[in-house]
Structures are given as structure tokens and as C-alpha cells.
C-alpha positions as a Markdown table, in Angstrom:
| # | Residue | x | y | z |
|---|---|---|---|---|
| 1 | Met | -22.1 | 15.4 | 24.0 |
| 2 | Arg | -18.9 | 16.6 | 25.5 |
| 3 | Arg | -17.7 | 13.2 | 26.4 |
| 4 | Val | -18.4 | 11.9 | 22.9 |
| 5 | Leu | -16.3 | 14.8 | 21.5 |
| 6 | Ile | -13.4 | 14.0 | 23.9 |
| 7 | Ala | -13.6 | 10.3 | 23.2 |
| 8 | Ala | -13.5 | 10.9 | 19.6 |
| 9 | Leu | -10.4 | 13.0 | 19.8 |
| 10 | Ile | -8.7 | 10.5 | 22.0 |
| 11 | Ala | -9.6 | 7.6 | 19.6 |
| 12 | Val | -7.8 | 9.3 | 16.7 |
| 13 | Pro | -4.4 | 10.4 | 17.9 |
| 14 | Thr | -2.1 | 12.3 | 15.5 |
| 15 | Ala | 1.1 | 10.5 | 14.4 |
| 16 | Ala | 3.7 | 11.7 | 16.8 |
| 17 | Ala | 6.3 | 9.5 | 15.0 |
| 18 | Ala | 6.1 | 11.5 | 11.8 |
| 19 | Glu | 8.8 | 14.1 | 11.0 |
| 20 | Gln | 8.0 | 17.0 | 8.7 |
| 21 | Ile | 10.6 | 17.2 | 5.9 |
| 22 | Gly | 9.1 | 20.3 | 4.2 |
| 23 | Glu | 6.1 | 22.1 | 2.8 |
| 24 | Val | 5.0 | 24.2 | -0.2 |
| 25 | Ser | 2.2 | 26.7 | -0.4 |
| 26 | Thr | -0.4 | 26.1 | -3.1 |
| 27 | Val | -2.9 | 28.8 | -2.3 |
| 28 | Phe | -2.4 | 32.2 | -0.8 |
| 29 | Lys | -4.8 | 33.0 | 2.1 |
| 30 | Leu | -5.0 | 36.7 | 3.2 |
| 31 | Leu | -6.1 | 35.6 | 6.7 |
| 32 | Gly | -4.5 | 32.5 | 8.3 |
| 33 | Ala | -2.1 | 30.1 | 6.9 |
| 34 | Asn | -1.9 | 29.2 | 3.2 |
| 35 | His | -3.1 | 26.0 | 1.8 |
| 36 | Lys | -0.1 | 23.7 | 1.6 |
| 37 | Ile | 1.3 | 20.3 | 0.6 |
| 38 | Val | 3.3 | 18.9 | 3.5 |
| 39 | Val | 6.0 | 16.2 | 3.2 |
| 40 | Glu | 6.5 | 13.9 | 6.2 |
| 41 | Ala | 8.6 | 10.9 | 6.9 |
| 42 | Phe | 8.0 | 8.0 | 9.4 |
| 43 | Asp | 9.6 | 4.7 | 10.0 |
| 44 | Asp | 7.6 | 1.4 | 9.9 |
| 45 | Pro | 7.2 | 0.5 | 13.6 |
| 46 | Lys | 7.6 | -3.3 | 13.1 |
| 47 | Val | 10.1 | -3.3 | 10.1 |
| 48 | Glu | 13.4 | -1.9 | 11.0 |
| 49 | Gly | 15.2 | -0.5 | 7.8 |
| 50 | Val | 12.1 | 0.7 | 6.0 |
| 51 | Ser | 11.0 | 4.4 | 5.9 |
| 52 | Cys | 8.0 | 6.0 | 4.2 |
| 53 | Phe | 7.6 | 9.5 | 2.8 |
| 54 | Leu | 4.1 | 10.8 | 2.7 |
| 55 | Ser | 2.8 | 14.0 | 0.9 |
| 56 | Arg | -0.6 | 15.4 | 1.9 |
| 57 | Ala | -2.8 | 18.4 | 1.5 |
| 58 | Lys | -3.2 | 20.7 | 4.4 |
| 59 | Thr | -6.0 | 23.2 | 4.5 |
| 60 | Gly | -5.1 | 26.8 | 5.5 |
| 61 | Gly | -7.2 | 29.9 | 6.1 |
| 62 | Ile | -8.6 | 30.8 | 9.5 |
| 63 | Arg | -10.3 | 27.5 | 10.0 |
| 64 | Gly | -7.2 | 25.6 | 9.0 |
| 65 | Ser | -5.0 | 27.7 | 11.3 |
| 66 | Leu | -7.4 | 27.0 | 14.2 |
| 67 | Gly | -7.5 | 23.2 | 13.5 |
| 68 | Leu | -11.1 | 23.3 | 12.4 |
| 69 | Ala | -10.9 | 22.7 | 8.7 |
| 70 | Glu | -11.1 | 19.3 | 7.0 |
| 71 | Asp | -8.0 | 18.5 | 4.8 |
| 72 | Thr | -8.7 | 17.0 | 1.4 |
| 73 | Ser | -8.2 | 13.2 | 0.9 |
| 74 | Asp | -5.2 | 13.9 | -1.6 |
| 75 | Ala | -2.1 | 12.0 | -0.5 |
| 76 | Ser | 0.9 | 10.1 | -2.0 |
| 77 | Ile | 3.3 | 7.7 | -0.4 |
| 78 | Asp | 6.7 | 6.3 | -1.3 |
| 79 | Cys | 8.5 | 3.8 | 0.9 |
| 80 | Arg | 12.1 | 2.7 | 0.7 |
| 81 | Gln | 14.5 | 0.3 | 2.2 |
| 82 | Val | 17.0 | 2.5 | 4.1 |
| 83 | Gly | 19.1 | 0.0 | 5.9 |
| 84 | Pro | 19.2 | -3.8 | 6.6 |
| 85 | Val | 15.6 | -5.1 | 7.2 |
| 86 | Lys | 14.9 | -6.7 | 10.5 |
| 87 | Tyr | 11.3 | -7.8 | 11.4 |
| 88 | Leu | 10.6 | -6.8 | 14.9 |
| 89 | Asp | 7.3 | -8.6 | 15.3 |
| 90 | Glu | 4.7 | -10.7 | 13.5 |
| 91 | Leu | 3.1 | -8.7 | 10.7 |
| 92 | Glu | -0.7 | -8.7 | 10.1 |
| 93 | Ala | -2.5 | -8.2 | 6.8 |
| 94 | Gly | -3.6 | -4.7 | 6.4 |
| 95 | Glu | -2.0 | -3.6 | 9.7 |
| 96 | Gln | -2.1 | 0.2 | 10.3 |
| 97 | Val | 1.4 | 1.6 | 10.5 |
| 98 | Phe | 0.6 | 5.3 | 10.4 |
| 99 | Arg | -2.5 | 7.4 | 11.2 |
| 100 | Gln | -3.0 | 11.1 | 11.2 |
| 101 | Arg | -6.1 | 13.3 | 12.0 |
| 102 | Thr | -7.2 | 15.4 | 9.0 |
| 103 | Ser | -10.3 | 17.0 | 10.5 |
| 104 | Ile | -11.3 | 18.0 | 14.1 |
| 105 | Leu | -13.6 | 14.9 | 14.1 |
| 106 | Phe | -14.1 | 11.7 | 12.4 |
| 107 | Lys | -11.6 | 11.9 | 9.3 |
| 108 | Lys | -8.1 | 10.5 | 9.3 |
| 109 | Leu | -5.3 | 9.6 | 6.8 |
| 110 | Gln | -4.0 | 6.1 | 7.2 |
| 111 | Val | -1.2 | 3.9 | 6.0 |
| 112 | Val | -1.6 | 0.1 | 6.2 |
| 113 | Arg | 0.9 | -2.5 | 5.3 |
| 114 | Phe | 0.7 | -5.8 | 3.5 |
| 115 | Tyr | 3.4 | -8.5 | 2.9 |
| 116 | Asp | 3.6 | -10.2 | -0.5 |
| 117 | Pro | 5.6 | -13.4 | 0.2 |
| 118 | Ala | 5.8 | -14.4 | -3.6 |
| 119 | Arg | 7.8 | -11.2 | -4.4 |
| 120 | Asn | 9.3 | -10.7 | -0.9 |
| 121 | Ala | 7.8 | -7.2 | -0.8 |
| 122 | Leu | 6.2 | -5.0 | 1.7 |
| 123 | Val | 3.2 | -3.0 | 0.2 |
| 124 | Tyr | 2.1 | 0.2 | 1.8 |
| 125 | Leu | -1.3 | 1.7 | 1.0 |
| 126 | Thr | -2.4 | 5.3 | 2.0 |
| 127 | Tyr | -6.1 | 6.3 | 2.1 |
| 128 | Ser | -8.4 | 8.6 | 3.9 |
| 129 | Asp | -11.5 | 7.6 | 5.8 |
| 130 | Arg | -14.3 | 9.0 | 7.8 |
| 131 | Val | -16.6 | 7.3 | 10.4 |
| 132 | Ile | -19.2 | 6.8 | 7.8 |
| 133 | Glu | -17.7 | 7.1 | 4.4 |
| 134 | Gly | -14.1 | 7.0 | 3.1 |
| 135 | Ser | -12.5 | 8.2 | -0.1 |
| 136 | Pro | -11.5 | 6.2 | -3.1 |
| 137 | Lys | -8.3 | 8.3 | -3.5 |
| 138 | Asn | -5.4 | 6.2 | -2.5 |
| 139 | Ser | -1.6 | 5.6 | -3.2 |
| 140 | Ile | 0.6 | 2.6 | -2.9 |
| 141 | Ser | 4.3 | 1.9 | -2.6 |
| 142 | Ala | 6.1 | -1.4 | -2.6 |
| 143 | Val | 9.4 | -2.2 | -1.0 |
| 144 | Val | 11.2 | -5.3 | -2.3 |
| 145 | Val | 13.4 | -6.4 | 0.5 |
| 146 | Glu | 17.1 | -6.7 | -0.7 |
| 147 | Pro | 20.3 | -7.7 | 0.8 |
| 148 | Trp | 22.0 | -4.7 | 2.4 |
| 149 | Gly | 25.6 | -3.6 | 2.8 |
| 150 | Ala | 28.5 | -6.1 | 3.4 |
| 151 | Glu | 26.2 | -8.7 | 5.0 |
| 152 | Gly | 24.7 | -9.5 | 1.6 |
| 153 | Thr | 22.0 | -11.8 | 3.1 |
| 154 | Leu | 18.2 | -11.5 | 3.2 |
| 155 | Pro | 16.4 | -11.5 | 6.5 |
| 156 | Glu | 14.1 | -14.4 | 7.3 |
| 157 | Pro | 10.7 | -13.8 | 6.0 |
| 158 | Pro | 8.4 | -12.3 | 8.6 |
| 159 | Ala | 5.7 | -14.3 | 10.4 |
| 160 | Tyr | 2.6 | -13.2 | 8.7 |
| 161 | Asp | -1.1 | -13.4 | 9.6 |
| 162 | Asp | -3.4 | -13.3 | 6.6 |
């Protein structure tokens, strides 16, 4: 049992690349941390010039303070072009670009990326899932790749595996 627990924790790493931008308390808890909404930012690891901003619920209380509580599946995402776009590698349909654990075991918040060649857009989807059952709560954001700065040219479309 102990090996299974350790393997499960290793298989779902937290997103070290996310930077917390801020937080607001939503429910006061007498003992432990308050329930919060946390705002984080991360850069797409394969698309230079695109950053995503994610808001998500974080459970407080004693269990939340100890990392034992399960966060709700509520999350929202907004991604933007923040500089000239450069594709660093081939993109895959539904490729995971962000993952964060939202309970001690088995539940995680994910962000996946799709490319829409007809509109030259990157589409980011956030959702929550468990080992057995996920949540239908989701949010999307689309980044239409535009020319940037004095260059004024679009990057070559990425190699894309449907």
C-alpha cells in the first residue's frame, strides 16, 4: 500500500513552472487557512511568447493547511500572446501543458493545448480529473497568433500531430 501511495504522488507532480500572482479569501476559517481563489501564471513550454493565467479554488481549513483537502473543480483560464511567437517543438493535439495536484491522491487540474490551423490559433482547455471520474467543469482560451513588434511577420505554422 505504501508503494502505491508513493507511486501515485510521484506520478502527479505539481506544476513547478507556475508563478502565483495573487489570491483572495472567499471563506473565513477559524482554524487553518481560509478558502481562497488563487491566480497563477505559466508559460507554454513549447510555444515561446504565450502565457496563460489560471484562477482556481483552493480549500482551506485544517485539512487544506495540511494538504489533505480536495480542491473543487472550479477553474478559469485566459491565455495571451506576450511576445513574438516561436514554436520550439512539434505540437500534439490535446497535449498537456500544465498539471497541478488538487488533492492528496488521484485528482489534478490540467491544461491541454490544441492548434486550429484554419484560424492560426492556439486553444487552451482547463479541466479537472480524477483517476476514475472527471468533472465537466472546464474553461477555454484561444490565442490568435499575430505579428509582433517591428518584425511584423507571422511565424511559420507549427508541425502539428492530429
